[in-house]
N, CA, C, O and the ligand as a Tripos MOL2 file, in Angstrom:
@<TRIPOS>MOLECULE
protein
  301   299    76     0     0
PROTEIN
NO_CHARGES

@<TRIPOS>ATOM
      1 N          10.2310   -9.9740  -10.3640 N.3       1 MET1
      2 CA          9.2680   -9.6690   -9.2140 C.3       1 MET1
      3 C           8.0520  -10.4860   -9.2680 C.2       1 MET1
      4 O           7.4080  -10.5340  -10.3170 O.2       1 MET1
      5 N           7.6840  -11.1320   -8.2240 N.am      2 PRO2
      6 CA          6.5200  -12.0280   -8.1570 C.3       2 PRO2
      7 C           5.2620  -11.3070   -8.3000 C.2       2 PRO2
      8 O           5.1130  -10.1490   -7.9110 O.2       2 PRO2
      9 N           4.2800  -12.0680   -8.9130 N.am      3 LEU3
     10 CA          2.9530  -11.5880   -9.0920 C.3       3 LEU3
     11 C           2.0170  -12.0650   -7.8840 C.2       3 LEU3
     12 O           1.8740  -13.2580   -7.6190 O.2       3 LEU3
     13 N           1.4260  -11.0910   -7.2120 N.am      4 TYR4
     14 CA          0.5220  -11.4470   -6.0660 C.3       4 TYR4
     15 C          -0.8960  -11.0710   -6.4640 C.2       4 TYR4
     16 O          -1.1680  -10.1300   -7.2090 O.2       4 TYR4
     17 N          -1.8160  -11.9320   -5.8720 N.am      5 GLU5
     18 CA         -3.2320  -11.5940   -6.0310 C.3       5 GLU5
     19 C          -3.8280  -11.2040   -4.8310 C.2       5 GLU5
     20 O          -3.5360  -11.7680   -3.7760 O.2       5 GLU5
     21 N          -4.7770  -10.1310   -4.9040 N.am      6 TYR6
     22 CA         -5.3870   -9.6250   -3.7640 C.3       6 TYR6
     23 C          -6.8870   -9.6950   -3.9590 C.2       6 TYR6
     24 O          -7.3770   -9.8060   -5.0820 O.2       6 TYR6
     25 N          -7.5890   -9.6300   -2.8850 N.am      7 TYR7
     26 CA         -9.0870   -9.7330   -2.9060 C.3       7 TYR7
     27 C          -9.5590   -8.4950   -2.1660 C.2       7 TYR7
     28 O          -9.0930   -8.1730   -1.0730 O.2       7 TYR7
     29 N         -10.4930   -7.8190   -2.7970 N.am      8 CYS8
     30 CA        -11.2000   -6.6960   -2.1890 C.3       8 CYS8
     31 C         -12.5120   -7.1270   -1.6120 C.2       8 CYS8
     32 O         -13.3450   -7.6740   -2.3350 O.2       8 CYS8
     33 N         -12.7400   -6.8980   -0.3070 N.am      9 SER9
     34 CA        -14.0060   -7.3320    0.3030 C.3       9 SER9
     35 C         -15.0560   -6.2960    0.1320 C.2       9 SER9
     36 O         -16.1940   -6.5250    0.5430 O.2       9 SER9
     37 N         -14.7540   -5.1680   -0.4460 N.am     10 ASP10
     38 CA        -15.8040   -4.0900   -0.7690 C.3      10 ASP10
     39 C         -16.4560   -4.3430   -2.0730 C.2      10 ASP10
     40 O         -17.6830   -4.3860   -2.1630 O.2      10 ASP10
     41 N         -15.6690   -4.5110   -3.0850 N.am     11 CYS11
     42 CA        -16.2750   -4.7710   -4.4170 C.3      11 CYS11
     43 C         -16.1530   -6.1790   -4.8150 C.2      11 CYS11
     44 O         -16.5250   -6.5180   -5.9390 O.2      11 CYS11
     45 N         -15.6450   -7.0540   -3.9570 N.am     12 ARG12
     46 CA        -15.6110   -8.4690   -4.1480 C.3      12 ARG12
     47 C         -14.9890   -8.8920   -5.4460 C.2      12 ARG12
     48 O         -15.4990   -9.7620   -6.1520 O.2      12 ARG12
     49 N         -13.8640   -8.2520   -5.7530 N.am     13 THR13
     50 CA        -13.1110   -8.6860   -7.0090 C.3      13 THR13
     51 C         -11.6270   -8.9490   -6.5820 C.2      13 THR13
     52 O         -11.1430   -8.4540   -5.5640 O.2      13 THR13
     53 N         -10.9950   -9.7080   -7.3790 N.am     14 THR14
     54 CA         -9.5980   -9.9490   -7.1790 C.3      14 THR14
     55 C          -8.7970   -9.2140   -8.2220 C.2      14 THR14
     56 O          -9.2750   -8.9680   -9.3300 O.2      14 THR14
     57 N          -7.6110   -8.8710   -7.8790 N.am     15 PHE15
     58 CA         -6.6870   -8.2160   -8.8380 C.3      15 PHE15
     59 C          -5.2430   -8.6110   -8.6150 C.2      15 PHE15
     60 O          -4.8730   -9.0100   -7.5100 O.2      15 PHE15
     61 N          -4.4390   -8.5090   -9.6230 N.am     16 ASP16
     62 CA         -3.0330   -8.9380   -9.4640 C.3      16 ASP16
     63 C          -2.1140   -7.7800   -9.4450 C.2      16 ASP16
     64 O          -2.3870   -6.7870  -10.1190 O.2      16 ASP16
     65 N          -1.0690   -7.8340   -8.7390 N.am     17 THR17
     66 CA         -0.0340   -6.7470   -8.7220 C.3      17 THR17
     67 C           1.3160   -7.3810   -8.6620 C.2      17 THR17
     68 O           1.5280   -8.3660   -7.9540 O.2      17 THR17
     69 N           2.2090   -6.8280   -9.3900 N.am     18 LEU18
     70 CA          3.6350   -7.1480   -9.3140 C.3      18 LEU18
     71 C           4.2410   -6.3700   -8.1430 C.2      18 LEU18
     72 O           4.2120   -5.1390   -8.1620 O.2      18 LEU18
     73 N           4.7850   -7.0390   -7.1300 N.am     19 ARG19
     74 CA          5.3780   -6.4200   -6.0080 C.3      19 ARG19
     75 C           6.6190   -7.1420   -5.6240 C.2      19 ARG19
     76 O           6.7880   -8.3200   -5.9380 O.2      19 ARG19
     77 N           7.5350   -6.4160   -4.9110 N.am     20 SER20
     78 CA          8.6890   -7.1600   -4.3400 C.3      20 SER20
     79 C           8.1670   -7.9450   -3.1940 C.2      20 SER20
     80 O           7.1330   -7.6210   -2.6100 O.2      20 SER20
     81 N           8.9410   -9.0620   -2.8450 N.am     21 MET21
     82 CA          8.4070  -10.0220   -1.8690 C.3      21 MET21
     83 C           8.2330   -9.3740   -0.4750 C.2      21 MET21
     84 O           7.3370   -9.7350    0.2890 O.2      21 MET21
     85 N           9.1280   -8.3970   -0.1720 N.am     22 ASP22
     86 CA          8.9860   -7.7770    1.2100 C.3      22 ASP22
     87 C           7.8120   -6.8380    1.2380 C.2      22 ASP22
     88 O           7.4690   -6.3380    2.3090 O.2      22 ASP22
     89 N           7.1740   -6.5690    0.1110 N.am     23 LYS23
     90 CA          5.8730   -5.7950    0.1400 C.3      23 LYS23
     91 C           4.6700   -6.6290   -0.0780 C.2      23 LYS23
     92 O           3.5860   -6.0840   -0.2820 O.2      23 LYS23
     93 N           4.7940   -7.9340   -0.0470 N.am     24 ALA24
     94 CA          3.7470   -8.8450   -0.4050 C.3      24 ALA24
     95 C           2.5140   -8.6010    0.5710 C.2      24 ALA24
     96 O           1.3630   -8.5510    0.1370 O.2      24 ALA24
     97 N           2.8110   -8.4610    1.8360 N.am     25 ASP25
     98 CA          1.7660   -8.2510    2.7470 C.3      25 ASP25
     99 C           1.5700   -6.8490    3.2600 C.2      25 ASP25
    100 O           0.9650   -6.6250    4.3080 O.2      25 ASP25
    101 N           2.1050   -5.8900    2.4870 N.am     26 ALA26
    102 CA          1.8970   -4.5250    2.8010 C.3      26 ALA26
    103 C           0.5080   -4.0730    2.3550 C.2      26 ALA26
    104 O          -0.0010   -4.6020    1.3660 O.2      26 ALA26
    105 N          -0.1500   -3.0880    3.0620 N.am     27 PRO27
    106 CA         -1.4370   -2.7410    2.5830 C.3      27 PRO27
    107 C          -1.4540   -2.2530    1.2020 C.2      27 PRO27
    108 O          -0.5080   -1.6300    0.7210 O.2      27 PRO27
    109 N          -2.5960   -2.5520    0.5240 N.am     28 ILE28
    110 CA         -2.6480   -2.1900   -0.8710 C.3      28 ILE28
    111 C          -4.1200   -1.6630   -1.2080 C.2      28 ILE28
    112 O          -5.1020   -2.1520   -0.6500 O.2      28 ILE28
    113 N          -4.2080   -0.7210   -2.0760 N.am     29 THR29
    114 CA         -5.4900   -0.1420   -2.3650 C.3      29 THR29
    115 C          -6.1040   -0.8040   -3.5360 C.2      29 THR29
    116 O          -5.4550   -0.9970   -4.5640 O.2      29 THR29
    117 N          -7.4150   -1.1770   -3.3970 N.am     30 CYS30
    118 CA         -8.0990   -1.8460   -4.4860 C.3      30 CYS30
    119 C          -7.9750   -1.0710   -5.7260 C.2      30 CYS30
    120 O          -8.2460    0.1270   -5.6480 O.2      30 CYS30
    121 N          -7.5980   -1.5700   -6.8990 N.am     31 GLU31
    122 CA         -7.4510   -0.8700   -8.0330 C.3      31 GLU31
    123 C          -8.7390   -0.4630   -8.7990 C.2      31 GLU31
    124 O          -8.7710    0.3290   -9.7410 O.2      31 GLU31
    125 N          -9.8100   -1.1300   -8.2510 N.am     32 LYS32
    126 CA        -11.1710   -0.8510   -8.8440 C.3      32 LYS32
    127 C         -11.9250    0.1880   -8.0330 C.2      32 LYS32
    128 O         -12.3760    1.1880   -8.5920 O.2      32 LYS32
    129 N         -12.0670   -0.0070   -6.8040 N.am     33 CYS33
    130 CA        -12.9660    0.9620   -5.9340 C.3      33 CYS33
    131 C         -12.0030    1.7490   -5.0510 C.2      33 CYS33
    132 O         -12.5030    2.6440   -4.3700 O.2      33 CYS33
    133 N         -10.7420    1.5440   -4.9760 N.am     34 GLU34
    134 CA         -9.8120    2.2730   -4.1040 C.3      34 GLU34
    135 C         -10.0660    2.0690   -2.6470 C.2      34 GLU34
    136 O          -9.6550    2.8990   -1.8370 O.2      34 GLU34
    137 N         -10.7830    0.9090   -2.2410 N.am     35 SER35
    138 CA        -10.9520    0.5310   -0.8870 C.3      35 SER35
    139 C          -9.6710    0.0350   -0.4080 C.2      35 SER35
    140 O          -8.8490   -0.4380   -1.1930 O.2      35 SER35
    141 N          -9.4400    0.1270    0.9690 N.am     36 ARG36
    142 CA         -8.3090   -0.3910    1.6400 C.3      36 ARG36
    143 C          -8.6440   -1.7210    2.3180 C.2      36 ARG36
    144 O          -7.8230   -2.2980    3.0310 O.2      36 ARG36
    145 N          -9.9010   -2.2020    2.0730 N.am     37 HIS37
    146 CA        -10.2970   -3.5310    2.7470 C.3      37 HIS37
    147 C          -9.8530   -4.6470    1.7220 C.2      37 HIS37
    148 O         -10.6880   -5.2570    1.0540 O.2      37 HIS37
    149 N          -8.5520   -4.8740    1.6350 N.am     38 THR38
    150 CA         -8.0810   -5.8720    0.7420 C.3      38 THR38
    151 C          -7.1370   -6.8120    1.5600 C.2      38 THR38
    152 O          -6.5680   -6.4510    2.5900 O.2      38 THR38
    153 N          -7.0240   -8.0860    0.9840 N.am     39 ALA39
    154 CA         -6.2380   -9.0590    1.6410 C.3      39 ALA39
    155 C          -5.5450   -9.8820    0.5100 C.2      39 ALA39
    156 O          -6.1200  -10.1390   -0.5480 O.2      39 ALA39
    157 N          -4.3650  -10.2500    0.7800 N.am     40 ARG40
    158 CA         -3.6760  -11.0790   -0.2150 C.3      40 ARG40
    159 C          -4.2540  -12.3950   -0.2700 C.2      40 ARG40
    160 O          -4.5690  -13.0270    0.7380 O.2      40 ARG40
    161 N          -4.4100  -12.8570   -1.5930 N.am     41 VAL41
    162 CA         -4.8680  -14.2320   -1.8320 C.3      41 VAL41
    163 C          -3.6510  -15.1930   -1.8920 C.2      41 VAL41
    164 O          -2.7940  -15.0170   -2.7580 O.2      41 VAL41
    165 N          -3.5600  -16.1420   -1.0500 N.am     42 LEU42
    166 CA         -2.4050  -17.0420   -1.0390 C.3      42 LEU42
    167 C          -2.3650  -17.8960   -2.1900 C.2      42 LEU42
    168 O          -3.3950  -18.2030   -2.7900 O.2      42 LEU42
    169 N          -1.1490  -18.3210   -2.5490 N.am     43 SER43
    170 CA         -0.9220  -19.1570   -3.7460 C.3      43 SER43
    171 C          -1.6480  -20.4690   -3.5630 C.2      43 SER43
    172 O          -2.0110  -20.8670   -2.4560 O.2      43 SER43
    173 N          -1.8420  -21.1110   -4.6680 N.am     44 VAL44
    174 CA         -2.6000  -22.4100   -4.7050 C.3      44 VAL44
    175 C          -1.9560  -23.4230   -3.7860 C.2      44 VAL44
    176 O          -2.6680  -24.2650   -3.2400 O.2      44 VAL44
    177 N          -0.6730  -23.3920   -3.5870 N.am     45 PHE45
    178 CA         -0.0320  -24.3800   -2.8460 C.3      45 PHE45
    179 C          -0.3150  -24.1740   -1.2560 C.2      45 PHE45
    180 O          -0.0390  -25.0430   -0.4290 O.2      45 PHE45
    181 N          -0.8080  -23.1150   -0.9810 N.am     46 PHE46
    182 CA         -1.1020  -22.7950    0.4400 C.3      46 PHE46
    183 C          -2.5310  -22.4280    0.7340 C.2      46 PHE46
    184 O          -2.8530  -21.7240    1.6910 O.2      46 PHE46
    185 N          -3.4330  -22.9780   -0.2040 N.am     47 ALA47
    186 CA         -4.7530  -22.5030   -0.3010 C.3      47 ALA47
    187 C          -5.5990  -23.0570    0.9300 C.2      47 ALA47
    188 O          -6.6810  -22.5450    1.2180 O.2      47 ALA47
    189 N          -5.0760  -24.0990    1.6270 N.am     48 HIS48
    190 CA         -5.7990  -24.7960    2.5770 C.3      48 HIS48
    191 C          -5.5070  -24.1410    4.0170 C.2      48 HIS48
    192 O          -5.9530  -24.6880    5.0260 O.2      48 HIS48
    193 N          -4.8060  -23.0470    4.0850 N.am     49 GLY49
    194 CA         -4.6330  -22.4320    5.3630 C.3      49 GLY49
    195 C          -3.5130  -23.0910    6.1770 C.2      49 GLY49
    196 O          -2.9660  -24.1030    5.7380 O.2      49 GLY49
    197 N          -3.1810  -22.5930    7.2570 N.am     50 GLU50
    198 CA         -2.2150  -23.0440    8.2310 C.3      50 GLU50
    199 C          -0.8060  -23.0560    7.6690 C.2      50 GLU50
    200 O           0.1140  -23.5700    8.3050 O.2      50 GLU50
    201 N          -0.6370  -22.5140    6.5260 N.am     51 GLY51
    202 CA          0.7130  -22.3060    5.9490 C.3      51 GLY51
    203 C           1.2810  -23.6660    5.4850 C.2      51 GLY51
    204 O           2.4880  -23.7340    5.2490 O.2      51 GLY51
    205 N           0.4960  -24.7520    5.3390 N.am     52 LYS52
    206 CA          1.0850  -26.0180    4.9840 C.3      52 LYS52
    207 C           0.7050  -26.2450    3.5220 C.2      52 LYS52
    208 O          -0.3970  -25.9080    3.0890 O.2      52 LYS52
    209 N           1.7180  -26.8690    2.7140 N.am     53 PRO53
    210 CA          1.3710  -27.2480    1.3180 C.3      53 PRO53
    211 C           0.2120  -28.3070    1.3170 C.2      53 PRO53
    212 O           0.0960  -29.1600    2.1960 O.2      53 PRO53
    213 N          -0.6060  -28.1760    0.2800 N.am     54 VAL54
    214 CA         -1.6620  -29.2100    0.1690 C.3      54 VAL54
    215 C          -0.9890  -30.6100   -0.2240 C.2      54 VAL54
    216 O           0.1290  -30.7000   -0.7300 O.2      54 VAL54
    217 N          -1.7800  -31.6290    0.0640 N.am     55 ALA55
    218 CA         -1.2630  -32.9940   -0.1760 C.3      55 ALA55
    219 C          -0.8500  -33.1680   -1.6430 C.2      55 ALA55
    220 O          -1.6100  -32.7850   -2.5330 O.2      55 ALA55
    221 N           0.2590  -33.7010   -1.9020 N.am     56 GLY56
    222 CA          0.7470  -33.9660   -3.2330 C.3      56 GLY56
    223 C           1.4810  -32.8210   -3.7660 C.2      56 GLY56
    224 O           2.0060  -32.9150   -4.8760 O.2      56 GLY56
    225 N           1.5680  -31.7350   -3.0720 N.am     57 ALA57
    226 CA          2.2300  -30.4670   -3.6750 C.3      57 ALA57
    227 C           3.6820  -30.3020   -3.1070 C.2      57 ALA57
    228 O           4.3280  -29.2890   -3.3750 O.2      57 ALA57
    229 N           4.1870  -31.2920   -2.3270 N.am     58 SER58
    230 CA          5.4150  -31.1150   -1.7350 C.3      58 SER58
    231 C           6.5740  -31.0420   -2.6650 C.2      58 SER58
    232 O           7.6380  -30.5070   -2.3530 O.2      58 SER58
    233 N           6.3280  -31.6190   -3.8650 N.am     59 GLY59
    234 CA          7.4040  -31.6170   -4.8720 C.3      59 GLY59
    235 C           7.2690  -30.4190   -5.7520 C.2      59 GLY59
    236 O           8.0230  -30.3200   -6.7200 O.2      59 GLY59
    237 N           6.3590  -29.4830   -5.5010 N.am     60 GLY60
    238 CA          6.2480  -28.3590   -6.3270 C.3      60 GLY60
    239 C           5.1340  -28.4470   -7.2650 C.2      60 GLY60
    240 O           4.8110  -27.4260   -7.8720 O.2      60 GLY60
    241 N           4.4860  -29.5780   -7.4670 N.am     61 CYS61
    242 CA          3.2880  -29.8170   -8.2720 C.3      61 CYS61
    243 C           2.4070  -30.6960   -7.5780 C.2      61 CYS61
    244 O           2.7400  -31.3660   -6.6010 O.2      61 CYS61
    245 N           1.1250  -30.6790   -8.1730 N.am     62 ALA62
    246 CA          0.0860  -31.5240   -7.5330 C.3      62 ALA62
    247 C          -0.3460  -32.7310   -8.4400 C.2      62 ALA62
    248 O          -1.4120  -33.3120   -8.2380 O.2      62 ALA62
    249 N           0.4590  -33.0650   -9.3820 N.am     63 CYS63
    250 CA          0.1320  -34.0790  -10.4100 C.3      63 CYS63
    251 C           0.0220  -35.4700   -9.8170 C.2      63 CYS63
    252 O          -0.7750  -36.2910  -10.2710 O.2      63 CYS63
    253 N           0.8510  -35.7320   -8.7700 N.am     64 GLY64
    254 CA          0.7890  -36.9940   -8.0480 C.3      64 GLY64
    255 C           1.2880  -38.1970   -8.7930 C.2      64 GLY64
    256 O           1.1610  -39.3010   -8.2640 O.2      64 GLY64
    257 N           1.8470  -38.0810   -9.9800 N.am     65 ASN65
    258 CA          2.4770  -39.2450  -10.6670 C.3      65 ASN65
    259 C           3.5700  -38.7410  -11.5240 C.2      65 ASN65
    260 O           3.7650  -37.5330  -11.6570 O.2      65 ASN65
    261 N           4.3310  -39.7000  -12.1450 N.am     66 GLY66
    262 CA          5.4630  -39.3580  -12.8450 C.3      66 GLY66
    263 C           5.3360  -39.1040  -14.3800 C.2      66 GLY66
    264 O           6.3030  -39.0240  -15.1390 O.2      66 GLY66
    265 N           4.0210  -38.9860  -14.7480 N.am     67 ALA67
    266 CA          3.7370  -38.8480  -16.1450 C.3      67 ALA67
    267 C           3.5410  -37.4160  -16.6080 C.2      67 ALA67
    268 O           3.3060  -37.1710  -17.7910 O.2      67 ALA67
    269 N           3.6360  -36.4520  -15.6670 N.am     68 CYS68
    270 CA          3.2790  -35.1400  -16.0460 C.3      68 CYS68
    271 C           4.4490  -34.3350  -16.7110 C.2      68 CYS68
    272 O           4.2090  -33.2960  -17.3260 O.2      68 CYS68
    273 N           5.7830  -34.8550  -16.5710 N.am     69 GLY69
    274 CA          6.8900  -34.2560  -17.1950 C.3      69 GLY69
    275 C           7.2700  -32.9880  -16.3790 C.2      69 GLY69
    276 O           8.0030  -32.1560  -16.9140 O.2      69 GLY69
    277 N           6.8390  -32.8060  -15.1880 N.am     70 CYS70
    278 CA          7.2350  -31.6430  -14.4620 C.3      70 CYS70
    279 C           8.7260  -31.6980  -13.8850 C.2      70 CYS70
    280 O           9.2790  -30.6890  -13.4470 O.2      70 CYS70
    281 N           9.3190  -32.9270  -13.9170 N.am     71 GLY71
    282 CA         10.5780  -33.1280  -13.5170 C.3      71 GLY71
    283 C          10.7940  -33.3150  -12.0390 C.2      71 GLY71
    284 O          11.9390  -33.3870  -11.5910 O.2      71 GLY71
    285 N           9.7630  -33.3940  -11.2900 N.am     72 HIS72
    286 CA          9.8590  -33.6600   -9.8620 C.3      72 HIS72
    287 C           9.8180  -35.1550   -9.6520 C.2      72 HIS72
    288 O           9.3330  -35.9230  -10.4830 O.2      72 HIS72
    289 N          10.3530  -35.5370   -8.4930 N.am     73 SER73
    290 CA         10.2600  -37.0430   -8.1880 C.3      73 SER73
    291 C           8.9880  -37.2780   -7.5430 C.2      73 SER73
    292 O           8.4250  -36.4610   -6.8150 O.2      73 SER73
    293 N           8.5490  -38.4520   -7.8470 N.am     74 HIS74
    294 CA          7.0970  -38.8750   -7.2910 C.3      74 HIS74
    295 C           7.1080  -40.1760   -6.5100 C.2      74 HIS74
    296 O           6.2740  -41.0580   -6.7130 O.2      74 HIS74
    297 N           8.0680  -40.2680   -5.6220 N.am     75 ASN75
    298 CA          8.3100  -41.5640   -4.9700 C.3      75 ASN75
    299 C           7.2150  -41.7240   -3.8840 C.2      75 ASN75
    300 O           7.1850  -42.7340   -3.1810 O.2      75 ASN75
    301 ZN        -12.5830   -2.8510   -4.3830 Zn       76 ZN76
@<TRIPOS>BOND
     1     1     2 1
     2     2     3 1
     3     3     4 2
     4     3     5 am
     5     5     6 1
     6     6     7 1
     7     7     8 2
     8     7     9 am
     9     9    10 1
    10    10    11 1
    11    11    12 2
    12    11    13 am
    13    13    14 1
    14    14    15 1
    15    15    16 2
    16    15    17 am
    17    17    18 1
    18    18    19 1
    19    19    20 2
    20    19    21 am
    21    21    22 1
    22    22    23 1
    23    23    24 2
    24    23    25 am
    25    25    26 1
    26    26    27 1
    27    27    28 2
    28    27    29 am
    29    29    30 1
    30    30    31 1
    31    31    32 2
    32    31    33 am
    33    33    34 1
    34    34    35 1
    35    35    36 2
    36    35    37 am
    37    37    38 1
    38    38    39 1
    39    39    40 2
    40    39    41 am
    41    41    42 1
    42    42    43 1
    43    43    44 2
    44    43    45 am
    45    45    46 1
    46    46    47 1
    47    47    48 2
    48    47    49 am
    49    49    50 1
    50    50    51 1
    51    51    52 2
    52    51    53 am
    53    53    54 1
    54    54    55 1
    55    55    56 2
    56    55    57 am
    57    57    58 1
    58    58    59 1
    59    59    60 2
    60    59    61 am
    61    61    62 1
    62    62    63 1
    63    63    64 2
    64    63    65 am
    65    65    66 1
    66    66    67 1
    67    67    68 2
    68    67    69 am
    69    69    70 1
    70    70    71 1
    71    71    72 2
    72    71    73 am
    73    73    74 1
    74    74    75 1
    75    75    76 2
    76    75    77 am
    77    77    78 1
    78    78    79 1
    79    79    80 2
    80    79    81 am
    81    81    82 1
    82    82    83 1
    83    83    84 2
    84    83    85 am
    85    85    86 1
    86    86    87 1
    87    87    88 2
    88    87    89 am
    89    89    90 1
    90    90    91 1
    91    91    92 2
    92    91    93 am
    93    93    94 1
    94    94    95 1
    95    95    96 2
    96    95    97 am
    97    97    98 1
    98    98    99 1
    99    99   100 2
   100    99   101 am
   101   101   102 1
   102   102   103 1
   103   103   104 2
   104   103   105 am
   105   105   106 1
   106   106   107 1
   107   107   108 2
   108   107   109 am
   109   109   110 1
   110   110   111 1
   111   111   112 2
   112   111   113 am
   113   113   114 1
   114   114   115 1
   115   115   116 2
   116   115   117 am
   117   117   118 1
   118   118   119 1
   119   119   120 2
   120   119   121 am
   121   121   122 1
   122   122   123 1
   123   123   124 2
   124   123   125 am
   125   125   126 1
   126   126   127 1
   127   127   128 2
   128   127   129 am
   129   129   130 1
   130   130   131 1
   131   131   132 2
   132   131   133 am
   133   133   134 1
   134   134   135 1
   135   135   136 2
   136   135   137 am
   137   137   138 1
   138   138   139 1
   139   139   140 2
   140   139   141 am
   141   141   142 1
   142   142   143 1
   143   143   144 2
   144   143   145 am
   145   145   146 1
   146   146   147 1
   147   147   148 2
   148   147   149 am
   149   149   150 1
   150   150   151 1
   151   151   152 2
   152   151   153 am
   153   153   154 1
   154   154   155 1
   155   155   156 2
   156   155   157 am
   157   157   158 1
   158   158   159 1
   159   159   160 2
   160   159   161 am
   161   161   162 1
   162   162   163 1
   163   163   164 2
   164   163   165 am
   165   165   166 1
   166   166   167 1
   167   167   168 2
   168   167   169 am
   169   169   170 1
   170   170   171 1
   171   171   172 2
   172   171   173 am
   173   173   174 1
   174   174   175 1
   175   175   176 2
   176   175   177 am
   177   177   178 1
   178   178   179 1
   179   179   180 2
   180   179   181 am
   181   181   182 1
   182   182   183 1
   183   183   184 2
   184   183   185 am
   185   185   186 1
   186   186   187 1
   187   187   188 2
   188   187   189 am
   189   189   190 1
   190   190   191 1
   191   191   192 2
   192   191   193 am
   193   193   194 1
   194   194   195 1
   195   195   196 2
   196   195   197 am
   197   197   198 1
   198   198   199 1
   199   199   200 2
   200   199   201 am
   201   201   202 1
   202   202   203 1
   203   203   204 2
   204   203   205 am
   205   205   206 1
   206   206   207 1
   207   207   208 2
   208   207   209 am
   209   209   210 1
   210   210   211 1
   211   211   212 2
   212   211   213 am
   213   213   214 1
   214   214   215 1
   215   215   216 2
   216   215   217 am
   217   217   218 1
   218   218   219 1
   219   219   220 2
   220   219   221 am
   221   221   222 1
   222   222   223 1
   223   223   224 2
   224   223   225 am
   225   225   226 1
   226   226   227 1
   227   227   228 2
   228   227   229 am
   229   229   230 1
   230   230   231 1
   231   231   232 2
   232   231   233 am
   233   233   234 1
   234   234   235 1
   235   235   236 2
   236   235   237 am
   237   237   238 1
   238   238   239 1
   239   239   240 2
   240   239   241 am
   241   241   242 1
   242   242   243 1
   243   243   244 2
   244   243   245 am
   245   245   246 1
   246   246   247 1
   247   247   248 2
   248   247   249 am
   249   249   250 1
   250   250   251 1
   251   251   252 2
   252   251   253 am
   253   253   254 1
   254   254   255 1
   255   255   256 2
   256   255   257 am
   257   257   258 1
   258   258   259 1
   259   259   260 2
   260   259   261 am
   261   261   262 1
   262   262   263 1
   263   263   264 2
   264   263   265 am
   265   265   266 1
   266   266   267 1
   267   267   268 2
   268   267   269 am
   269   269   270 1
   270   270   271 1
   271   271   272 2
   272   271   273 am
   273   273   274 1
   274   274   275 1
   275   275   276 2
   276   275   277 am
   277   277   278 1
   278   278   279 1
   279   279   280 2
   280   279   281 am
   281   281   282 1
   282   282   283 1
   283   283   284 2
   284   283   285 am
   285   285   286 1
   286   286   287 1
   287   287   288 2
   288   287   289 am
   289   289   290 1
   290   290   291 1
   291   291   292 2
   292   291   293 am
   293   293   294 1
   294   294   295 1
   295   295   296 2
   296   295   297 am
   297   297   298 1
   298   298   299 1
   299   299   300 2
@<TRIPOS>SUBSTRUCTURE
     1 MET1         2 RESIDUE 1 A MET
     2 PRO2         6 RESIDUE 1 A PRO
     3 LEU3        10 RESIDUE 1 A LEU
     4 TYR4        14 RESIDUE 1 A TYR
     5 GLU5        18 RESIDUE 1 A GLU
     6 TYR6        22 RESIDUE 1 A TYR
     7 TYR7        26 RESIDUE 1 A TYR
     8 CYS8        30 RESIDUE 1 A CYS
     9 SER9        34 RESIDUE 1 A SER
    10 ASP10       38 RESIDUE 1 A ASP
    11 CYS11       42 RESIDUE 1 A CYS
    12 ARG12       46 RESIDUE 1 A ARG
    13 THR13       50 RESIDUE 1 A THR
    14 THR14       54 RESIDUE 1 A THR
    15 PHE15       58 RESIDUE 1 A PHE
    16 ASP16       62 RESIDUE 1 A ASP
    17 THR17       66 RESIDUE 1 A THR
    18 LEU18       70 RESIDUE 1 A LEU
    19 ARG19       74 RESIDUE 1 A ARG
    20 SER20       78 RESIDUE 1 A SER
    21 MET21       82 RESIDUE 1 A MET
    22 ASP22       86 RESIDUE 1 A ASP
    23 LYS23       90 RESIDUE 1 A LYS
    24 ALA24       94 RESIDUE 1 A ALA
    25 ASP25       98 RESIDUE 1 A ASP
    26 ALA26      102 RESIDUE 1 A ALA
    27 PRO27      106 RESIDUE 1 A PRO
    28 ILE28      110 RESIDUE 1 A ILE
    29 THR29      114 RESIDUE 1 A THR
    30 CYS30      118 RESIDUE 1 A CYS
    31 GLU31      122 RESIDUE 1 A GLU
    32 LYS32      126 RESIDUE 1 A LYS
    33 CYS33      130 RESIDUE 1 A CYS
    34 GLU34      134 RESIDUE 1 A GLU
    35 SER35      138 RESIDUE 1 A SER
    36 ARG36      142 RESIDUE 1 A ARG
    37 HIS37      146 RESIDUE 1 A HIS
    38 THR38      150 RESIDUE 1 A THR
    39 ALA39      154 RESIDUE 1 A ALA
    40 ARG40      158 RESIDUE 1 A ARG
    41 VAL41      162 RESIDUE 1 A VAL
    42 LEU42      166 RESIDUE 1 A LEU
    43 SER43      170 RESIDUE 1 A SER
    44 VAL44      174 RESIDUE 1 A VAL
    45 PHE45      178 RESIDUE 1 A PHE
    46 PHE46      182 RESIDUE 1 A PHE
    47 ALA47      186 RESIDUE 1 A ALA
    48 HIS48      190 RESIDUE 1 A HIS
    49 GLY49      194 RESIDUE 1 A GLY
    50 GLU50      198 RESIDUE 1 A GLU
    51 GLY51      202 RESIDUE 1 A GLY
    52 LYS52      206 RESIDUE 1 A LYS
    53 PRO53      210 RESIDUE 1 A PRO
    54 VAL54      214 RESIDUE 1 A VAL
    55 ALA55      218 RESIDUE 1 A ALA
    56 GLY56      222 RESIDUE 1 A GLY
    57 ALA57      226 RESIDUE 1 A ALA
    58 SER58      230 RESIDUE 1 A SER
    59 GLY59      234 RESIDUE 1 A GLY
    60 GLY60      238 RESIDUE 1 A GLY
    61 CYS61      242 RESIDUE 1 A CYS
    62 ALA62      246 RESIDUE 1 A ALA
    63 CYS63      250 RESIDUE 1 A CYS
    64 GLY64      254 RESIDUE 1 A GLY
    65 ASN65      258 RESIDUE 1 A ASN
    66 GLY66      262 RESIDUE 1 A GLY
    67 ALA67      266 RESIDUE 1 A ALA
    68 CYS68      270 RESIDUE 1 A CYS
    69 GLY69      274 RESIDUE 1 A GLY
    70 CYS70      278 RESIDUE 1 A CYS
    71 GLY71      282 RESIDUE 1 A GLY
    72 HIS72      286 RESIDUE 1 A HIS
    73 SER73      290 RESIDUE 1 A SER
    74 HIS74      294 RESIDUE 1 A HIS
    75 ASN75      298 RESIDUE 1 A ASN
    76 ZN76       301 GROUP 0 **** ****
């Protein structure tokens, strides 16, 4: 089950929760203040909005060269 991160706009903290993928965007209650004013924090590969991967992350990593040992091609 994937780990998702959520941000609470009331107490301004983030917290992680393991949820099934189909529940990723379902409403969740803040585990600190029990507020419902929460939003999912998108993964680092989609941190720049518009749902597009950030530059250099198309191979699954942002290392940008072949020396990182991540196993991805860096053509
Ligand atoms: Zn909160």
